[in-house]
C-alpha positions as CSV (number, residue, x, y, z in Angstrom):
1,M,15.1,-25.0,34.0
2,T,13.3,-21.5,33.8
3,R,12.1,-20.3,30.3
4,S,13.2,-17.0,29.3
5,A,10.5,-14.1,28.5
6,L,11.1,-14.7,24.8
7,E,10.5,-18.5,25.3
8,M,7.4,-17.8,27.2
9,V,5.9,-15.4,24.3
10,T,6.9,-17.7,21.6
11,L,5.0,-20.5,23.5
12,Y,2.0,-18.4,24.2
13,N,1.8,-17.5,20.3
14,L,2.8,-20.5,18.4
15,E,1.2,-23.2,20.8
16,I,-1.6,-21.9,22.6
17,W,-3.0,-19.9,19.7
18,N,-1.8,-21.5,16.6
19,K,-2.3,-25.2,17.9
20,G,-5.2,-24.6,20.5
21,R,-3.0,-25.8,23.6
22,I,-5.2,-24.4,26.0
23,D,-3.7,-26.7,28.7
24,L,-0.7,-24.5,28.6
25,V,-2.5,-21.4,30.0
26,P,-1.9,-22.2,33.7
27,E,1.7,-22.8,32.8
28,L,2.6,-19.6,30.9
29,C,0.3,-17.1,32.3
30,A,-0.1,-15.5,35.6
31,E,-3.2,-16.2,37.9
32,R,-4.3,-12.8,37.0
33,M,-3.1,-11.3,34.0
34,T,-3.9,-7.6,32.7
35,R,-4.4,-6.5,29.3
36,Y,-4.1,-3.0,28.5
37,D,-6.0,-1.4,25.5
38,A,-6.3,2.2,24.2
39,N,-8.4,3.8,27.2
40,S,-9.4,0.5,29.1
41,V,-7.6,-2.1,31.3
42,T,-8.8,-5.6,31.7
43,T,-7.8,-8.1,34.5
44,L,-8.5,-11.8,33.7
45,D,-8.1,-14.8,36.1
46,L,-7.1,-18.3,34.5
47,D,-10.6,-19.4,34.0
48,E,-11.6,-16.0,32.2
49,Q,-8.2,-16.3,30.1
50,I,-9.1,-19.8,29.1
51,A,-12.5,-19.2,28.0
52,R,-11.5,-16.2,25.9
53,I,-8.9,-18.0,24.3
54,R,-11.1,-21.1,23.6
55,H,-13.8,-19.1,22.3
56,N,-11.5,-17.2,19.9
57,Y,-9.7,-20.2,18.8
58,D,-12.9,-22.2,18.1
59,E,-14.5,-19.3,16.1
60,L,-11.5,-18.3,14.0
61,R,-8.8,-20.9,13.9
62,P,-6.2,-18.3,14.1
63,T,-2.6,-18.9,12.7
64,F,-0.2,-16.1,13.9
65,E,2.8,-15.3,12.0
66,P,5.4,-13.4,14.0
67,I,7.1,-10.5,11.9
68,V,9.1,-9.2,14.9
69,L,9.6,-11.2,18.2
70,A,12.3,-9.6,20.5
71,G,12.9,-8.7,24.1
72,D,14.8,-8.7,27.1
73,D,14.6,-10.7,30.6
74,E,11.1,-9.1,31.2
75,Y,9.5,-7.2,28.4
76,V,8.9,-8.9,24.9
77,T,7.6,-7.2,21.8
78,L,5.8,-9.2,19.3
79,V,4.6,-7.8,15.7
80,W,2.2,-10.1,14.1
81,N,0.1,-11.1,11.0
82,V,-2.8,-13.5,11.6
83,T,-4.9,-15.4,9.2
84,G,-7.7,-18.0,9.8
85,R,-10.6,-20.1,8.8
86,D,-11.9,-17.3,6.7
87,P,-9.2,-16.6,3.8
88,N,-10.7,-12.8,3.8
89,W,-9.7,-12.4,7.5
90,K,-6.3,-10.8,7.8
91,W,-5.3,-8.9,10.8
92,C,-2.0,-7.5,12.0
93,G,-1.1,-6.0,15.3
94,I,1.7,-5.0,17.9
95,E,1.8,-6.4,21.5
96,V,4.1,-5.9,24.4
97,F,4.3,-8.6,27.0
98,R,5.7,-8.5,30.6
99,V,6.9,-11.6,32.3
100,V,7.6,-12.0,35.9
101,D,8.8,-15.1,37.7
102,G,8.3,-17.3,34.8
103,K,4.8,-16.0,34.0
104,I,3.2,-13.7,31.7
105,V,1.5,-11.1,33.8
106,E,0.7,-8.1,31.5
107,V,0.1,-7.5,27.9
108,W,-0.2,-4.0,26.1
109,N,-2.2,-4.1,22.6
110,G,-2.3,-1.5,19.9
111,P,-5.6,-1.5,17.8
112,Y,-5.8,-4.4,15.8
113,V,-5.8,-3.3,12.0
114,D,-7.5,-5.3,9.1
115,G,-4.5,-5.7,6.9
116,R,-0.8,-7.1,6.8
117,W,2.5,-5.9,8.2
118,I,4.8,-6.2,5.0
119,R,8.4,-7.0,5.1
120,G,10.8,-4.9,2.9
121,G,12.6,-6.7,0.1
122,T,13.8,-6.2,-3.5
123,L,12.0,-6.5,-6.8
124,G,13.1,-7.7,-10.0
125,A,10.6,-7.3,-13.0
126,E,10.7,-7.8,-16.7
127,L,8.3,-6.9,-19.5
128,A,8.1,-9.4,-22.4
129,G,10.9,-9.0,-24.8
130,D,12.8,-6.8,-22.5
131,A,15.9,-7.5,-19.9
132,G,15.1,-7.6,-16.5
133,R,15.3,-4.7,-14.3
134,A,15.8,-4.0,-10.4
135,L,13.0,-1.6,-9.3
136,P,12.5,0.2,-6.0
137,V,9.6,-1.5,-3.9
138,M,8.2,-0.2,-0.6
139,S,6.1,-3.4,0.2
140,A,4.9,-6.4,-1.8
141,D,2.2,-8.8,-0.9
142,I,2.0,-11.7,-3.3
143,E,-0.4,-14.5,-2.6
144,G,-0.8,-17.4,-4.8
145,D,-1.7,-15.8,-8.3
146,R,-2.3,-12.3,-7.0
147,G,-0.1,-9.5,-5.9
148,Q,-0.1,-6.0,-4.8
149,L,3.0,-3.8,-4.8
150,V,3.7,-0.3,-3.1
151,V,6.4,1.6,-5.0
152,P,7.6,5.2,-4.7
153,L,6.7,7.7,-7.5
154,D,10.0,7.6,-9.0
155,S,10.9,9.2,-12.4
156,N,12.9,6.3,-13.6
157,A,10.8,3.3,-12.5
158,I,7.3,4.9,-13.2
159,A,8.0,4.4,-16.9
160,F,8.2,0.6,-16.6
161,W,4.8,0.3,-14.7
162,L,3.1,2.8,-17.0
163,A,4.2,0.6,-19.8
164,A,2.9,-2.4,-18.2
165,T,-0.3,-0.5,-17.6
166,F,-0.9,1.3,-21.0
167,G,1.3,-0.7,-23.4
168,A,4.5,0.5,-25.2
169,P,5.0,4.1,-25.2
170,D,5.8,6.7,-28.0
171,R,8.9,9.1,-27.6
172,E,8.3,12.5,-28.6
173,G,11.1,14.8,-28.1
174,G,12.5,14.5,-24.6
175,S,9.4,12.9,-23.2
176,I,7.7,9.6,-23.1
177,R,4.1,9.6,-24.0
178,F,1.6,6.7,-23.1
179,R,-1.8,6.0,-24.7
180,W,-4.0,3.0,-24.1
181,R,-2.8,0.2,-26.5
182,D,-4.8,-2.8,-27.8
183,E,-2.3,-5.2,-26.3
184,R,-0.2,-4.8,-23.2
185,P,3.1,-6.6,-22.5
186,R,3.0,-9.2,-20.1
187,L,5.3,-9.2,-17.2
188,D,7.4,-11.4,-14.7
189,I,8.2,-10.1,-11.4
190,A,10.2,-11.8,-8.6
191,Y,10.4,-10.4,-4.8
192,A,12.9,-11.4,-2.5
193,Q,11.5,-10.8,1.1
194,H,13.8,-10.1,4.0
195,G,13.2,-12.9,6.4
196,G,10.6,-14.7,4.3
197,P,10.2,-16.9,1.4
198,D,10.8,-15.6,-2.4
199,R,7.6,-15.2,-4.2
200,G,6.9,-14.4,-8.0
201,L,4.3,-14.0,-10.6
202,S,4.9,-15.1,-14.3
203,D,2.7,-14.0,-17.3
204,A,1.2,-11.3,-15.2
205,A,-0.8,-8.2,-16.0
206,V,-1.5,-5.0,-14.1
207,E,-5.2,-4.9,-13.0
208,R,-5.3,-1.6,-11.6
209,L,-2.4,1.2,-10.9
210,E,-3.2,4.1,-8.4
211,I,-1.4,7.1,-7.9
212,R,-2.1,8.7,-4.4
213,W,-0.5,11.2,-1.9
214,A,0.4,9.3,1.2
215,R,0.2,10.5,5.0
216,S,4.0,10.5,4.9
217,G,4.2,13.5,2.5
218,L,5.1,11.5,-0.5
219,T,3.3,10.4,-3.5
220,N,3.3,6.4,-3.8
221,V,2.0,3.9,-6.4
222,T,0.0,0.9,-5.5
223,I,-0.2,-1.7,-8.4
224,D,-2.6,-4.7,-8.3
225,L,-1.4,-7.7,-10.4
226,A,-2.7,-11.0,-11.5
227,G,-0.8,-13.9,-13.0
228,T,0.4,-17.5,-12.3
229,I,2.7,-18.5,-9.5
230,G,6.1,-18.6,-10.6
231,D,9.6,-17.9,-9.8
232,G,9.8,-14.7,-11.8
233,P,12.9,-13.3,-13.4
234,E,16.4,-13.6,-12.4
235,R,16.8,-10.3,-10.2
236,A,19.1,-7.8,-11.9
237,P,21.8,-5.9,-10.1
238,A,20.6,-2.3,-8.9
239,E,20.8,0.2,-11.4
240,A,23.0,2.9,-11.6
241,G,21.7,6.7,-12.0
242,K,19.8,9.1,-9.6
243,T,16.3,8.4,-8.3
244,V,14.0,11.3,-8.5
245,R,11.0,11.2,-6.3
246,L,8.1,13.1,-7.8
247,A,5.9,14.4,-4.9
248,E,5.0,17.9,-5.9
249,C,1.5,18.0,-7.3
250,A,0.1,20.7,-9.8
251,G,-2.3,21.3,-12.7
252,Q,-5.4,22.7,-13.9
253,F,-9.2,21.9,-14.9
254,R,-10.6,24.1,-17.5
255,R,-14.3,24.2,-18.5
256,A,-15.9,26.4,-21.2
257,G,-16.9,29.7,-19.8
258,Q,-15.4,29.3,-16.3
259,P,-12.2,30.4,-14.8
260,A,-9.6,27.7,-14.7
261,G,-9.4,25.7,-11.4
262,K,-5.9,25.2,-9.9
263,I,-5.2,21.5,-9.1
264,V,-3.2,21.4,-5.8
265,G,-3.7,17.8,-4.9
266,A,-4.8,14.6,-7.0
267,S,-5.1,10.9,-7.2
268,I,-5.5,8.8,-10.3
269,A,-6.6,5.1,-10.6
270,L,-6.0,3.5,-14.0
271,D,-8.2,0.5,-15.1
272,P,-6.6,-1.0,-18.1
273,T,-9.3,-3.6,-19.0
274,A,-12.1,-0.6,-19.3
275,R,-9.3,1.9,-20.4
276,S,-10.4,4.5,-18.1
277,A,-9.1,6.4,-15.3
278,S,-10.8,8.1,-12.2
279,G,-9.7,9.8,-9.0
280,E,-10.0,12.9,-6.9
281,L,-8.8,16.4,-7.5
282,T,-8.1,19.1,-4.8
283,I,-9.0,22.4,-6.7
284,R,-8.5,26.0,-5.7
285,I,-10.5,28.9,-7.3
286,P,-10.7,32.6,-6.5
287,A,-12.4,33.3,-3.1
288,G,-15.9,34.4,-3.8
289,G,-16.6,31.7,-6.6
290,D,-18.7,28.9,-6.2
291,P,-16.9,25.4,-6.7
292,G,-20.3,24.0,-8.0
293,D,-19.7,26.3,-11.0
294,I,-17.1,24.3,-12.6
295,C,-18.5,20.9,-12.2
296,G,-19.3,19.2,-15.4
297,E,-17.1,18.2,-18.5
298,G,-14.0,20.0,-19.0
299,A,-10.3,19.6,-20.0
300,L,-7.9,18.1,-17.4
301,E,-4.2,18.2,-16.9
302,F,-2.2,17.6,-13.7
303,G,0.6,15.5,-12.5
304,W,3.8,15.4,-10.1
305,Q,7.0,16.7,-10.5
306,G,10.5,16.6,-8.7
307,G,13.4,18.8,-9.8
308,R,13.6,18.7,-13.6
309,S,11.4,15.4,-13.7
310,S,7.6,15.3,-14.2
311,L,4.7,13.1,-14.9
312,R,1.6,14.5,-16.2
313,F,-1.9,13.1,-17.1
314,E,-4.1,14.9,-19.9
315,A,-7.7,14.3,-20.7
316,A,-9.9,16.5,-23.1
317,A,-13.1,15.5,-21.7
318,A,-13.3,14.9,-18.1
319,P,-16.5,15.3,-15.9
320,L,-16.2,16.7,-12.5
321,A,-18.8,15.7,-9.8
322,E,-20.5,18.1,-7.5
323,P,-17.7,19.1,-4.8
324,E,-17.3,17.3,-1.5
325,G,-16.9,20.1,0.9
326,A,-15.3,23.5,0.4
327,F,-13.2,26.0,2.7
328,I,-11.9,29.6,2.2
329,D,-8.3,30.0,2.5
330,G,-7.0,33.5,2.0
331,D,-7.9,34.6,-1.4
332,E,-8.9,31.2,-2.6
333,T,-11.5,28.6,-1.8
334,E,-10.6,24.9,-2.1
335,A,-12.7,21.9,-2.7
336,L,-12.7,18.3,-3.4
337,F,-14.0,16.8,-6.6
338,R,-14.4,13.3,-8.2
339,W,-13.5,12.8,-11.6
340,A,-13.4,10.1,-14.4
341,A,-12.1,10.0,-18.2
342,S,-11.6,7.2,-20.6
343,D,-9.4,9.0,-23.2
344,I,-6.2,9.8,-21.2
345,V,-2.5,10.3,-22.0
346,A,0.4,10.4,-19.6
347,S,3.6,12.2,-20.4
348,L,6.8,11.5,-18.5
349,L,9.7,13.8,-18.6
350,C,12.9,12.5,-16.8
351,D,15.9,14.6,-15.4
352,E,18.5,14.1,-18.1
353,D,21.1,13.3,-15.0
354,G,18.4,10.6,-13.5
């Protein structure tokens, strides 16, 4: 019985690579197999294919996890994660196989990347003493007692993550204000992964929260967690209400004796253990000015907004390092600066309809 193209690639991935079944190479691969990489083409005979696989298997002991494995009678697409003997070695990639007359004859390889493809899913979370919530999540990578989440900068959900990072907030008028607290609430999270096992962390703490503009043009939040392996809370039903994505960045930096610099781009990383913040700022000043003149300690205010919702960070004493590159754009000069601050306050104002 002739195997399908999908069966051929499955055996190639899970038997030859994961189990070291080098004996299957002549059965699954053509006598001459062509591999395509960006700007290069390599054709290997069976002996060369066997030598290549044996060397990599002996050195790495790879275990491939198919994320997507689908195709027709001739072409099969494989999206994979791989781990190996070294627990710090985690790669991901995409390959397209062509099968003709029951043999793999061609393979197209995208560049292999240090990292993981993450499946989508749903996230349930609760802070100590509070009811569980369903929160938006773009990706979650939870291994053992550690996890990393990527979530949208959303006016409703960010309040939860800021409370887990700073501690319980104060409410002042229509805004919520966050300052460093002596104690932060512990949290439990549960992640239900599409096509994968559920994972959870119990009695967890935020080790780092970073807000950064993404290449997509949107601003995302990356959250590093540490806790104990657990099932996490029951996942609450999806919350009603409008989600407001905060994407537009604005702010200013003021140093005594210098004109205010206009902030048009920013990132911030919060370190709860050190009670500190740091990041990068893209600042514009009038053309003809020297960006180096505003370096030093000054008052910093910046954040993101969307509609009538906003998130602002303020620091009375935040030193700017020397600028890293500058260019003139019309009537303004733009430059990138690194900054750091210990005493920082966050203010969140949510759209009343959100």
